[in-house]
C-alpha angles and dihedrals in degrees: 000000000000121000122241111278146147091299089069091061092072094226097314113145123233116250132232117264105258102139123070110205127193108204130048097199130127095260100061092040092053095039120029098017090046090051092048090051092052090045091054091053096044095047102029087242132159110224114140127178131225111196124213115202100216098194130070096231132032132111111011088220126070130216088235087074087069095036088253093299123134140150128250115202110202108197136172147088120316124218090265091055096254121139111246132194118178125181123203127178107219114218100171096092110085105172145000122215127187112229091206095043100042110017092153089061091051090051089051089060088063088061093050111105091204092064106085106144130057123198125187144184107165096160126275090290095045097095097062136127112247110187095201094060113114134195094240095051111120091237117359107236098233128064094235088050091053091047093051091051093047094048090051090050090052093046090054095044095052099035093245094295110171093225090061092066119118133234111226118203107189116198100178114132098249131104116269091003096174094046090050093050090051092049094053094043090055091046091054091047091053095044093046090053094239120173120286087230090058093049090050090049092052090052098043107030102036129067126208113197126202116222145187116212125193125180131109109232112184090182131210110017096225097171093048101032098105093049092045092050090051089053093046093045097228141070121253122173091183099053113133134193126223137172119259093247119086131165129174123187118190115190113217104188122205109284096024117119124250112274116264092208102073099204094137091056092063103027122059089197092063115072135179114213136167092236126026094188098100091050092050089050089050093051095045094046101040106029103027095028093053091049091051095044094054098034102085092037090054093049096049089048091054096250111145106191140036092236092053091052101045096045091061122087091241096050092046091049092050093051095042092054095039094054097038098045109022107027116026095050089062099052126089106223119094113287094239091054091049093048092049090052091047091051090051091049092055090051089049091052089052094051105138091202094063122065103199112183120216089215091061090051091049093070108121088355098169095058089045089056089048095051099036109031111016096081091056092046090052094044091050092052091048093050100040104025095235137072120279103256100220098036087050091050088052090049090054091046091058089056090050090049097048091048091047094231098149138084111279094017092139089071093052112045113177115261116213143114114310094243091053092050091047091050094049090049091053090048091051090053089064089071102089095169095267126108090245092051092049091051091047090053094050092044090054091046093052093040097053111112091195088068102038106017088246139021113286093178110134126155093246096048092042092053092048094049091047090054093045093047089053092049092049095049102035091094136348109302126234133171089257090058090044089055090056091050091051092050090051093054108070121188125217 
């Protein structure tokens, strides 16, 4: 079988390297690089990417072995319910350089006038301050350390000209990712004793953009690779799979320049907004919050995967009502936008190409409920004067799950910090089989700041969770029984 090559581009030309990217992983390649590649084709543009591998190890193979070419398989459920699998050979990536192997070549990129945009995804912990990092390190161990060194190299090479400044688009999964990168870069510059003129240039001539990224990228399809290559007709060791859905929010704050990389002009699923907060709230509440609300219920009912749950009548009913009645009314974006996103989320959950295990989602489940669902539970109680029926049922289900009081619990022990598990065990011991003991247990559960950041124990919520806990543990749960419980809990 032939290997992937220029013939697979169908006549598309290769672009000039203008984007410096930190991170060679599947996500950026199947998200930003894929978007850049489509933008180039749609607009006849010339934006190529040079990737810097920021870590010393990683994949033993390099993209250079395939001249930067690779295939992205976008797979999922279309709006009409049909299964879709689309293959695209990405030609935007021109080169991959190892920061630890060839730091001098990375520094040379800072002196290249064609490079004007920097993109990064260096894992959730990548944008972090490391006090031991030094200017002369080759390379500095942290990503912000590398960026500080590169920016200084560029400032020197171009004499501090304002037009030589870079635009940094940070895609790490942390809040205010661009702002945080800027903060640490400036801290390194101060601590390293770099010139005041350089520090002023970083502040005035460079822009650091916050972002929100949203696409599930399972990565290399190891189990299916041989069959997929037979279908494609070529070999590709860097192929990566992704869901159909993709959404990119770039926050351009007041005073920041227009983005050089015109993704939003050619891609309706990339937007530039002055504040990404409402879109983050939408994603956390609808996508992550729905996952978390159904997770423990699915596990105690013996349902193994997200797809298995949401393609049943019961699972679909739970999510439809949850989102329509207990989540969307408490978000700030227009209702039609929120509903469209919710509809897309339900299609994403039903994606037959992704096997997403509830048990994986259950990791640190209590803090996930706190960060993803608690605001909506509180807002519902404030507006309606009583607990949200389905969010309360989910809250009770997490207690059932953590205490292991369901059929098959031995196969799914809760996974969390040791102090959290110790505290939940002590709380469970308060239930001595009497109504008073059950209420004491639930009161302690709701009143524990380590779980919720504060006490959420109120008489109304306590009574609702006591009743739901009893219903969920009275006999072995199933999705049929869950359906009856959902029907019995009407929202306002």
